[in-house]
Each structure stands twice: as structure tokens, then as C-alpha cells.
C-alpha positions in Angstrom: 0.0 0.0 0.0 1.2 3.5 -0.9 0.3 6.9 0.6 -1.9 7.7 -2.4 -3.8 4.5 -1.6 -4.5 5.8 1.9 -6.2 8.9 0.5 -8.0 7.0 -2.4 -9.4 4.3 -0.1 -11.1 7.0 2.0 -13.1 8.2 -0.9 -13.5 11.6 -2.5 -15.9 13.0 0.1 -13.5 12.2 3.0 -10.6 13.6 1.0 -12.5 16.9 0.6 -13.1 16.9 4.4 -9.4 16.4 5.0 -8.6 19.4 2.8 -11.1 21.6 4.7 -9.3 20.7 7.9 -5.9 22.0 6.8 -4.7 24.9 8.9 -3.0 27.6 6.9 -1.5 28.9 10.2 0.0 25.5 11.0 1.5 25.2 7.6 3.2 28.5 8.2 4.4 27.5 11.7 5.9 24.3 10.3 7.3 26.0 7.2 5.2 23.9 4.8 3.1 26.8 3.4 5.3 27.7 0.3 6.1 24.1 -0.4 2.5 23.1 -0.4 1.4 26.1 -2.4 4.0 25.1 -5.1 3.1 21.4 -5.0 -0.7 22.2 -5.3 0.0 24.5 -8.2 -2.0 27.3 -6.5 -1.1 31.0 -7.0 -2.7 31.7 -3.6 -3.1 29.1 -0.9 -6.1 29.6 1.3 -9.0 27.5 2.5 -11.3 28.6 -0.4 -8.8 27.7 -3.1 -8.0 24.4 -1.4 -11.7 23.5 -1.4 -12.1 24.5 -5.1 -9.0 22.5 -6.1 -10.2 19.3 -4.5 -11.4 17.6 -7.7 -8.1 18.4 -9.5 -6.1 17.2 -6.5 -8.1 14.0 -6.3 -7.2 13.3 -9.9 -3.5 13.7 -9.1 -3.8 11.2 -6.3 -5.5 8.9 -8.7 -2.4 9.2 -10.9 -0.3 7.9 -7.9 1.8 11.0 -7.5 3.5 9.9 -4.3 5.5 13.0 -3.7 2.3 15.0 -3.9 0.6 12.6 -1.5 3.5 12.9 0.9 3.3 16.7 1.0 -0.5 16.7 1.3 -0.3 14.2 4.1 2.2 16.4 6.0 -0.2 19.3 5.7 -3.1 17.3 7.1 -1.0 15.8 9.9 0.5 19.1 11.2 -2.9 20.6 11.2 -4.1 17.9 13.6 -1.3 17.3 16.0 -3.8 17.0 18.9 -5.2 13.8 17.3 -1.7 12.4 16.7 -0.6 13.0 20.3 -3.9 11.4 21.6 -3.6 8.3 19.4 0.1 7.8 20.1 -0.5 8.2 23.9 -3.4 5.8 23.7 -1.2 3.2 22.0 1.8 3.9 24.3 4.1 4.8 21.3 7.0 7.0 22.4 7.0 10.4 20.7 8.0 14.0 21.1 4.8 16.1 20.8 3.5 13.9 18.0 6.8 13.3 16.2 8.4 9.8 16.4 11.7 9.3 18.2 14.5 8.2 15.8 14.7 4.5 14.9 11.4 3.6 16.6 10.4 -0.1 16.5 6.6 0.1 16.7 6.0 -3.6 16.5 5.4 -4.0 20.3 2.8 -1.2 20.3 0.8 -2.1 17.2 -0.7 -5.4 18.3 -3.4 -7.2 16.5 -6.6 -5.1 16.2 -4.9 -1.8 17.1 -6.7 0.0 14.3 -10.2 -1.0 15.6 -9.2 -0.1 19.2 -8.1 3.3 18.1 -11.2 3.9 15.9 -13.5 2.8 18.7 -11.8 5.0 21.3 -11.7 8.2 19.2 -14.8 7.9 17.0 -16.9 10.9 17.7 -14.0 12.8 19.3 -12.3 13.6 16.0 -13.8 13.8 12.5 -14.2 10.4 10.9 -12.2 11.2 7.8 -9.3 12.5 9.8 -9.3 9.5 12.2 -9.4 7.0 9.4 -6.7 8.9 7.5 -4.4 8.9 10.5 -5.0 5.2 11.4 -4.1 4.2 7.9 -1.2 6.6 7.7 0.3 5.4 11.0 0.0 1.8 9.8 1.7 2.6 6.6 4.4 4.7 8.2 5.3 2.0 10.8 5.2 -0.8 8.2 2.2 -2.6 9.7 -0.4 -2.0 7.0 -0.7 -3.9 3.8 -4.4 -3.2 3.2 -6.4 -0.1 4.2 -8.5 -0.1 7.4 -12.0 1.1 6.8 -14.5 -0.2 9.4 -17.8 -1.6 8.1 -19.8 1.2 9.9 -17.7 4.0 8.5 
């Protein structure tokens, strides 16, 4: 599974929800604003232009542009560090304010069924699209996901 698959398996509606949750202020704080503006091919990066660009961005993900998917995922993730910290704390994964410690071996923390436990714990506390995106992103990043996690009820 690749990062573009994480987005694509969520569906276009959830993808649009993720775009609406991107914080322009957080992008500036983490020095991702200019990079994302360039990567999205937008002359002006704001929430309205992001929303309008959603169909075009969805097509780029469908073309499996992995560099684009990586930059977009960083924008989504830095905009929601509160979710990341909560999930990592729940799983007991060592981190520094949501960022992994170097050379982390996550195998002991991601035991069978961890995705469903995280989903059940945080469903309703965070937007569904965001929660599912992060569960799948975390599984991919830590090498534990071969197929996407989408619960039947979602």
C-alpha cells in the first residue's frame, strides 16, 4: 500500500473533508506553506482555493503522485497534532509532541486489532475522515499496513 492509496481508499468525500481541515497557520508554523502552495499549483493558498482545487487534487492522487501525496499528508497531519498525540499516547508509542523518536520499533505497540481499538476510542471525538486517515497513515508509516483499514460502519 502506498500513501496515495490511503487517500484514495477513504473516498473523495472524506478527501474533501481532510482538505477543509488543513490549517494555513499551522502550515506557516511548520514552514510547509510555500512548499504546499507550489506542490498544489496554486497561486494563492487559502481555504477557499483548497476547497475549489479538491477535484483536481483528487485526480493527481489517482495518478499515484507519491511526492504530492506525501506533501499533502504532512499538511493534514501538522494541522491535527492533537489527534496524533492522543492516538500515540493511547497506543503507548514514544513520541515528542506527536513526532516519532528516531529509529522507533513500533511492533510492540501495534498489536493485532490496534486499528479497531483506536477507531472505537476516538470515534466521535475527532472527524471520521481524519481519524481513518491517521490510522491508515500510521499503519503505513510504521510498516504494519498492507491493506487499508475502513470499518464496516464507516
